Structures are given as C-alpha cells and as structure tokens.
C-alpha positions in Angstrom: -28.0 -114.8 119.4 -28.1 -116.4 115.9 -24.7 -116.1 114.2 -25.5 -118.8 111.6 -27.7 -116.4 109.5 -26.5 -116.1 105.9 -26.6 -112.3 106.3 -24.1 -112.4 109.1 -21.5 -114.5 107.3 -18.3 -112.8 106.1 -17.8 -112.3 102.4 -14.7 -111.8 100.2 -15.2 -108.9 97.9 -12.2 -108.9 95.7 -9.3 -108.0 98.1 -11.7 -106.7 100.8 -13.1 -109.0 103.5 -16.6 -107.9 104.5 -17.5 -108.9 108.1 -21.1 -109.5 107.1 -23.4 -109.3 104.1 -25.6 -106.6 105.6 -24.8 -103.7 103.2 -25.8 -100.0 103.9 -27.5 -98.8 100.7 -26.8 -95.4 99.2 -29.4 -92.9 100.4 -29.8 -89.2 99.6 -30.2 -87.3 103.0 -29.7 -83.7 102.0 -27.4 -82.8 104.9 -24.5 -81.4 103.0 -23.2 -77.8 103.3 -25.0 -76.2 100.4 -22.4 -73.5 99.9 -19.6 -76.0 99.2 -21.7 -79.2 98.5 -19.4 -80.8 101.1 -20.0 -83.3 103.9 -20.0 -82.0 107.4 -19.2 -83.3 110.9 -22.8 -84.7 110.9 -21.8 -87.0 108.0 -18.8 -88.2 110.0 -21.0 -89.2 112.9 -23.8 -90.6 110.7 -21.5 -93.0 108.8 -19.4 -93.8 111.8 -22.5 -95.0 113.6 -23.2 -97.4 110.8 -19.7 -98.9 110.5 -21.0 -102.3 111.7 -22.4 -103.0 108.2 -20.4 -105.2 105.9 -20.0 -102.3 103.5 -21.3 -98.7 103.6 -22.2 -97.2 100.2 -22.5 -93.5 100.6 -25.2 -91.3 99.3 -24.9 -90.3 95.7 -22.1 -87.7 95.3 -21.9 -85.4 92.3 -18.9 -85.8 90.0 -19.1 -82.1 88.9 -21.0 -78.9 89.5 -23.2 -79.6 86.5 -24.0 -83.0 87.9 -26.0 -81.5 90.8 -29.7 -82.0 90.9 -30.8 -81.4 94.5 -30.0 -79.0 97.3 -27.7 -80.0 100.1 -26.2 -83.0 98.4 -22.4 -83.6 98.6 -20.0 -83.7 95.7 -16.5 -85.3 95.2 -15.2 -82.8 92.6 -13.4 -80.2 94.8 -10.5 -80.3 97.3 -12.9 -79.1 100.0 -15.3 -81.9 99.3 -12.5 -84.5 99.1 -11.0 -83.4 102.4 -14.4 -83.5 104.1 -15.0 -87.1 102.8 -11.6 -88.0 104.1 -12.9 -87.3 107.6 -15.8 -89.7 107.0 -13.6 -92.5 105.7 -11.2 -92.1 108.6 -14.0 -92.4 111.1 -15.5 -95.5 109.4 -12.0 -97.2 109.2 -11.3 -96.4 112.9 -14.5 -98.5 113.6 -13.3 -101.3 111.4 -15.8 -100.5 108.6 -15.5 -100.5 104.8 -16.9 -97.7 102.7 -17.5 -97.1 98.9 -18.6 -93.8 97.5 -21.4 -93.6 95.0 -20.5 -91.4 92.0 -23.6 -89.5 90.7 -24.7 -87.4 87.8 -28.4 -86.3 87.9 -28.7 -85.4 84.3 -32.1 -84.0 83.5 -33.3 -84.6 87.1 -32.1 -81.1 87.9 -32.9 -77.5 87.3 -31.4 -74.5 85.6 -31.2 -72.8 89.1 -28.3 -75.2 89.9 -26.4 -74.3 86.7 -26.4 -70.5 86.5 -29.5 -70.5 84.3 -28.1 -73.1 81.9 -30.3 -76.2 81.1 -29.4 -79.5 82.8 -27.6 -82.0 80.6 -29.3 -85.1 79.2 -29.0 -87.5 76.3 -31.9 -85.7 74.5 -34.2 -82.7 74.9 -36.9 -84.7 76.7 -38.4 -83.3 79.9 -38.6 -85.9 82.7 -41.8 -84.2 83.9 -40.8 -84.7 87.5 -40.5 -82.5 90.6 -37.0 -81.2 91.4 -36.0 -80.1 94.9 -34.4 -76.6 94.8 -33.8 -73.9 97.3 -37.3 -72.6 96.5 -38.9 -76.0 97.2 -40.2 -78.5 94.7 -40.4 -77.2 91.2 -41.2 -78.7 87.8 -38.3 -80.1 85.9 -37.4 -78.4 82.6 -36.5 -79.5 79.1 -32.8 -80.4 79.3 -30.0 -79.8 76.8 -29.0 -82.7 74.7 -25.3 -83.4 75.3 -22.8 -82.8 72.5 -20.2 -85.4 71.8 -17.7 -83.1 73.5 -19.9 -82.9 76.6 -20.2 -86.7 76.7 -16.4 -87.0 76.7 -16.1 -84.3 79.3 -18.6 -86.1 81.6 -16.7 -89.4 81.3 -13.6 -87.5 82.4 -15.5 -86.0 85.3 -16.3 -89.5 86.5 -12.6 -90.3 86.3 -11.6 -87.2 88.2 -14.2 -88.0 90.9 -12.8 -91.5 91.1 -9.3 -90.0 91.6 -10.7 -87.8 94.4 -12.4 -90.8 96.0 -9.0 -92.5 96.2 -7.5 -89.4 97.8 -10.3 -89.3 100.3 -9.5 -92.9 101.5 -12.5 -94.8 100.2 -12.2 -98.5 99.8 -13.9 -98.4 96.4 -16.5 -96.7 94.2 -20.0 -97.4 93.0 -21.2 -95.9 89.7 -24.8 -94.7 90.0 -26.3 -96.0 86.7 -29.8 -96.3 88.2 -33.0 -94.6 89.3 -33.5 -92.3 86.3 -30.3 -90.3 86.6 -28.0 -89.5 83.7 -26.6 -92.9 82.9 -30.0 -94.5 83.1 -31.3 -91.8 80.9 -29.0 -93.1 78.2 -30.4 -96.6 78.6 -34.0 -95.7 78.2 -35.6 -95.3 74.8 -38.0 -92.6 76.0 -35.3 -90.3 77.3 -32.6 -91.2 74.7 -33.7 -90.1 71.2 -30.2 -89.8 69.8 -29.3 -91.1 66.3 -25.5 -91.1 66.8 -23.1 -93.6 68.5 -24.9 -93.1 71.8 -28.5 -93.8 70.8 -30.7 -96.2 68.8 -29.3 -99.7 69.2 -28.9 -101.3 72.6 -25.0 -101.3 72.4 -25.1 -97.6 71.5 -27.3 -96.7 74.5 -25.0 -98.6 76.8 -21.8 -97.1 75.3 -21.6 -94.1 77.7 -21.9 -96.4 80.7 -19.1 -98.7 79.5 -16.9 -95.7 78.7 -17.3 -94.5 82.3 -16.3 -98.0 83.6 -13.2 -98.0 81.4 -12.3 -94.5 82.6 -12.6 -95.2 86.3 -10.8 -98.5 85.9 -7.7 -96.5 85.0 -7.9 -95.2 88.6 -9.3 -98.1 90.6 -8.8 -101.9 90.2 -11.9 -103.3 88.7 -12.6 -105.4 91.8 -13.0 -102.1 93.8 -15.7 -100.8 91.4 -19.4 -101.5 91.8 -22.3 -100.5 89.6 -25.9 -100.0 90.4 -28.8 -100.7 88.0 -32.6 -100.7 88.2 -33.9 -102.9 85.3 -37.6 -102.8 86.0 -37.9 -99.1 87.0 -41.2 -97.9 85.5 -43.0 -94.6 85.9 -40.6 -93.2 88.4 -37.7 -90.6 88.2 -39.0 -89.7 84.8 -38.4 -93.2 83.4 -41.1 -95.0 81.5 -40.1 -98.5 80.7 -40.4 -99.9 77.2 -40.3 -103.4 75.6 -36.6 -103.0 75.1 -35.9 -102.2 78.8 -35.2 -105.7 80.0 -33.3 -106.7 76.8 -31.1 -103.6 77.3 -30.2 -104.6 80.9 -29.8 -108.2 79.8 -27.1 -107.0 77.3 -25.5 -104.7 79.9 -25.3 -107.3 82.7 -24.1 -110.0 80.4 -21.4 -107.7 79.1 -20.4 -106.9 82.7 -19.1 -110.5 83.0 -16.1 -109.4 81.0 -15.0 -107.2 83.9 -13.8 -108.2 87.4 -16.1 -105.8 89.2 -16.6 -105.8 93.0 -20.3 -106.3 92.5 -23.4 -105.5 90.5 -26.0 -103.9 92.7 -29.6 -104.4 91.4 -32.9 -103.1 92.7 -36.1 -105.1 92.8 -39.0 -103.1 91.2 -40.1 -100.1 93.2 -43.7 -100.7 92.2 -45.8 -103.8 91.3 -44.9 -104.5 87.6 -46.4 -108.0 87.5 -49.1 -106.8 85.1 -46.6 -105.4 82.7 -45.6 -108.3 80.4 -42.3 -106.9 79.3 -40.9 -106.2 82.8 -39.3 -108.6 85.3 -41.0 -108.7 88.7 -38.2 -110.7 90.3 -34.9 -109.1 89.4 -32.4 -111.1 91.5 -34.0 -114.4 90.3 -33.8 -113.2 86.7 -30.2 -111.9 86.7 -28.5 -114.5 89.0 -28.1 -117.0 86.1 -26.9 -114.2 83.8 -24.3 -112.5 86.0 -21.4 -114.7 87.2 -19.8 -112.2 89.7 -21.0 -110.9 93.1 -24.7 -109.9 93.0 -26.0 -107.4 95.5 -29.8 -106.9 95.7 -31.9 -104.1 97.2 -35.5 -103.3 97.6 -37.9 -104.0 100.5 -35.8 -106.6 102.3 -36.0 -107.3 106.0 -34.0 -109.8 108.0 -36.0 -112.9 107.0 -36.2 -112.0 103.3 -32.5 -111.1 103.2 -31.4 -114.4 104.8 -33.7 -116.3 102.4 -32.4 -114.7 99.2 -28.8 -115.5 100.1 -29.7 -119.0 101.2 -31.5 -119.6 97.9 -28.4 -118.5 96.0 -30.1 -115.6 94.2 -27.9 -113.0 95.7 -24.6 -112.8 97.6 -25.2 -109.5 99.4 -28.3 -107.6 100.5 -28.4 -103.8 100.8 -30.8 -102.1 103.3 -31.8 -98.5 103.2 -34.6 -97.2 105.5 -33.8 -99.9 108.1 -30.3 -98.4 108.4 -31.7 -94.9 108.9 -33.5 -95.8 112.1 -31.2 -98.7 113.2 -27.5 -97.6 113.0 -26.6 -101.0 114.6 -28.7 -103.1 112.1 -26.3 -106.1 111.8 -26.1 -106.3 115.6 -29.9 -106.2 115.9 -30.1 -109.0 113.4 -27.6 -111.0 115.4 -29.7 -110.6 118.6 -33.0 -110.9 116.7 -33.8 -107.6 118.4 -36.8 -105.4 117.6 -36.2 -102.8 115.0 -36.8 -99.1 115.4 -39.2 -97.3 113.1 -38.0 -94.5 110.9 -39.5 -91.1 110.6 -40.1 -90.1 106.9 -40.6 -86.5 107.9 -36.9 -86.2 108.7 -35.4 -88.0 105.7 -34.4 -84.8 103.9 -34.4 -82.1 106.6 -31.4 -80.3 107.9 -29.7 -81.1 111.2 -29.2 -84.2 113.4 -32.9 -84.9 114.1 -33.7 -88.1 112.3 -30.1 -88.4 111.1 -27.7 -89.1 114.0 -30.1 -89.3 116.9 -31.4 -92.8 116.5 -30.1 -94.8 119.5 -28.4 -98.2 119.4 -30.3 -101.2 120.9 -29.9 -101.3 124.7 -31.2 -104.9 125.3 
C-alpha cells in the first residue's frame, strides 16, 4: 500500500474535510425516470458505491423544465426530484462520503420536443449545429430563442430555487455547471452570444449572467460550499467554437472569482489537441494556478500517476476522475493498493438499467 500519494491525502474544503483528493467528476448517465426526471434506486446504489471518493459531484441536474436537453436526465426543480435526491445523499453520508450536486441548464443544446414545441433558450438565435439526444434518438439541434431580459432574471431565480432544493435534499454543496457548451458557457462565447445589451459585447457583459447566478445561490449556500466548473480551451465541441477572446474571457472570470470564498474552481484540460491554435491554452491548470488563489480542481485525462504529479507540482489541489470512476467504484482504494484498474464499456455509458452502471465489481485482491 502507498498512503503517501498526494491523491490520498486529506484536504480541507471550507468547513468540509475530504478524506482524499480523488474526486468523482460529474457525468451524465441517462438513468433517470423520464416521466419525472427524477433519480431512482439505481442512482442511490451507484453513488453509494462511489462514496470512497473525497467528494462526489453528481451528474448535471436541471434547474427547471426548460433547462432540459437530454432524455433520462435528473432535475432538482420538483419535490419528487428533491425527495429522490435525498435518498442518494443519505446513502452517501451513511458511507462517510461527501456529495455536491451539479446545477445544469442546457440552453440551446436541447430540442423543442422537450419544451412542448417551444424553442430552447439561449443568449442569441444561433444554432449550435450539434446532435441532441431525444426520445426519437439523435436529432439535429434547432435555432434557439434569444432570452429576453425577463427570461434571464427568471433563469437566475431557477438556479436559486434549485440551490434551495439541493439544501433540502441534504447535499453538502453545489457546483454551477458553467462549462462544456451549455447555457452559461454560451453567454461567454462570442459565436453563441451576439447580444448588444448588458449581457453581450464586452467580456464583463458576457460574464454578467454567471456572476448573477453566483450571487443568487450564495443567498442560499455559504460561498465555501459553492463550486463552479469552467472549460477555457473548449473548441469545436458542444457547439462552441473558440475565438481570440476566449482565454481573455476566462482570465477575467477566474481572476474575478478570487473575490469570492468559493469551495473550488473546477477546470477542464482541453478535450482535443489545441497546441496548434495560438490563442488557446494547451495546459489549463498550469495557466490558471497563478491566477486563481483558492482551491483549484482539475479534470481531463488524468490517471493515478498524472493525478499525483499535478498535485505534487502545485498546479492543482484536487483531481476529478470521470470514466475511471465508472468502471472502478472503489477507485481511491485501488490507488492505495496500486491495484489494476477495470476497463469501462462505452456502449453502456448512456443506456438504461444497471448494466454498465452499478454492476462493476470492487477489487478483490
């Protein structure tokens, strides 16, 4: 056993003590009850199995009905959903785990079929030109509706209500999903945000919606129980085409986040090789470690060796793992034993039922 690994050291996250720095990243798994968009007993078992992580961050959970963008994804906007999530948090806490819920609005990465024929909401009427997963399979995304000022204010309140529900459900904190081409990220990006009002044009204007959401949820949660997720070098994915002002936009946002006592800032390394794109950062943690003074969590292609190294080098405090947690529910224990890791099956990432979800065994060695 090797307990001296940086990944296995405890960490003080505000008032919460994490038993290790191996974080379970948020992952959409499409197992929710589609009639209610609520977690099921499968979710209870899935998250309970992974309670050995320092912190679980749940799959993205919609803040309202109009935030939905995929089938079989859970929400946190109804009493049924809130009660169902309460069973999940109870199970995780009984195992000594900690769990945050990720609050999510898909924006234009959606379809009118989810909204009684109405167009999905977005900063501007710019089609993402992506595929959207509906009950009829993958379909082309549509031109969205540009949000009115009233709809922007309503959406901020939806995040606040979802944060209140998360507290009722017994979560230890929340993460605002401001990444991966969804609604908040759409406001950041010059290709998806063509507004000429207070929410478009300048970098502070494009970030305004995001900071209004932080202010709203901080009326519900202490700031040190609020995390945010950002993807500065996302390019040509989820409808986002990066521009020359992408990194300056995130530099502004992350610098401004120093004024808040957040639980963490959760960043993603580039999903694709961006080294040939001169205006994007190929090493996100290394770039933002000097800019952000609080807890920095990093995600994207890490294994045990790389995770230990980035903490040891001081470029991150916490490392989140996604696919490795799918097939290795006991991931921190395997790291501790330097045990072999099980392979995941991509064919079951988004399929119904327990296969590929709760049936991966713990290490027997």
